[in-house]
KOLFIBA-555493 format. One record per residue (C-alpha): x, y, z. Coordinates in steps of 0.05 Angstrom, whole numbers, plus 5000, padded with zeros to 4 digits. Example, Ala and Ser with C-alpha at 12.3 -4.5 7.8 and 13.67 -1.06 7.14 Angstrom:
# KOLFIBA-555493
524649105156/527349795143/
# end
This chain:
# KOLFIBA-555493
980779615334/974579645348/970479015379/965078675334/959878575352/953678135314/946478165337/940877855296/933078125293/926977645276/926377565205/933377115191/936576785260/938676195228/942876485175/944977075229/946376445274/951576095216/955076685203/956076715272/959376055268/963176175220/966576915249/967976545309/963276865356/956776925395/951177345366/950577905410/945277885473/938878325457/930778265472/927878355398/920078355421/912778615428/909279015475/902178705479/899879355432/904679095382/909679555380/917579325372/920879145431/927579305439/932979125488/940479165488/943578715546/951078875537/956079415523/957579575463/960080325471/965080555417/963579745403/963279545316/956179385301/952878925256/945578835262/942578295217/935878415188/933578185124/926578685110/921977965081/916377865096/911978135147/916678745107/913879305160/915678865216/922478665207/923679315180/920979745235/925879185282/932779355241/930580155253/928880115331/934979595342/939280135299/936480685349/937680295407/945180185385/945980985363/943081115442/947180605481/952980905439/955580415388/962280715358/959480455282/953480145264/953179705192/945279385176/946678865151/940678635101/941078065055/935078165025/932678885016/924778945024/921079524981/927379524922/921079324874/919580014883/925280414858/922280984795/915681264777/915580994707/911281494667/912282024713/905481574749/903381814817/906681304865/911481354916/919481214909/918380744965/926380434961/928481264961/923281275028/927080765064/932480825051/932781585079/928581275137/935180785156/940481405139/936181865189/935981415245/942781305248/946280695215/953180875191/953580265134/949979795104/951079145069/946978795021/946578234970/943878224897/939378974904/932778904847/936479504819/943779664838/942680444829/939080404905/945280544933/945681174908/939181364952/942181225006/946581815050/951581345070/956280845041/952580095016/955179484992/951979124945/955378334943/952877874892/950177184918/952576874842/958476544865/954976204916/949975964860/955175794809/958075264856/952474834864/951774994788/957374754772/957274074823/950373934788/952673504723/949073904681/948873724598/950174114546/946474694593/944875394570/942875904621/936976294613/934176894620/926977014645/925677694614/929278064576/930978544630/934877884662/939777884603/945678164631/944877654686/942877094641/951077214594/956677404667/952876634696/953576284622/960676664616/961576304692/959875704663/965375664609/961276104561/955075704548/950275864506/944876334533/937476274512/931676874528/924376724539/920577384513/913077414543/908177914507/901878024505/899678054419/893678434438/889178734490/884378154521/890577594493/893077134535/900677324543/905176754499/912276624513/916376624461/923876344466/929476584444/935876054432/936375344425/935874854485/932574274444/935373604491/939174134532/940374254610/937174874631/938675414683/933875974694/938276494727/934377194772/935477544832/929777304857/922376954854/915277234883/910176844866/913676374820/908176504764/912776684707/918376224725/913575634718/911775824659/917676084627/919775234651/913875054613/915175384543/922575104551/920274334565/914574494520/920574654459/925574104481/928474254542/931473564580/930273834649/930574504678/933574844731/931775484765/936575984810/935676604846/938076894905/932177174937/926376674953/920577104970/915476574960/909576854960/902676864946/900476264907/908376124904/907875314940/903075004902/904575404825/913175124838/910574384864/905474284796/910674674746/915374264706/920974624744/925173924757/929074414813/928775064849/935275254879/935375884933/939276174980/938376315055/937277095052/929876915069/927476425123/924775805075/917375535100/915574935115/909575065051/914675125006/920074605040/913574155032/913274234956/919373684944/923574264890/925974714933/934674604961/937275285000/944375444998/947275855051/949476625040/953876545122/959776425083/960477025039/956977485086/962577285151/967977455098/963978105086/962778275145/970778105173/973478535113/968579125128/970979085202/979379045184/978279535127/979379065075/976579105011/969378834988/970978874916/976778384926/972777854939/969277834875/976078004834/976077234802/
# end
């Protein structure tokens, strides 16, 4: 069996260290820095010839910097004769640009990134909760897209929810809401239907489902600015919801996210460490973070040992 080695870029060093601790190994010795002109500088300081190499790097903000770090690290490993290179990308950036709506003159950037990684020499990709599962088909190498839901579910079950309702913040998230509701014991679901009645009229948040006097759990794959999420929470409270919690795997938290969430009626926002939480977001007092390290460590172990990944979610 090839020697397994873990390396990390600068995107999520804390998560990488937690994964290494779970696997009882040390992170590999590599320098990922910048030249004076801002170009990415990578130096691998240990032998990786024939090794089973895993590079842990989310392509979150600064997206282009983190993506280039990953690409250059893959190239360095390939040139150092690594036996197999797996890119562990907890959060896959550019995933929202996955199609051309009505043949608009726009790129399919998710495909561009997939080609970039494939062409530079990655052998496999491990990621969590892709924004669109069809992105797996953009790659010319195997992609394991695992689910962060079990980590979130464990927290939901331990939170003491009273007469819970699982809420989808839009029509596109109904499948996720149904799966979560089933895992919580076939509880009810509700749907927030955001629509604009006509041009130049403010959006209306219509609610499908009964939430009065009940704890609401909004589930989504990611939170960006949090604007829609906060409006959904407000609509739920206006309809008599007792408490409103929001769960998401990826905490993008861009733009005015901190301001939006701090001033919102949300009781708590629960996210994972697929993206490092900023001090500004932590200071809101409404955000708590769960770790994906155990799940990712197990997936890495299974890949290295040629074991089934899907068996992790058989129950």
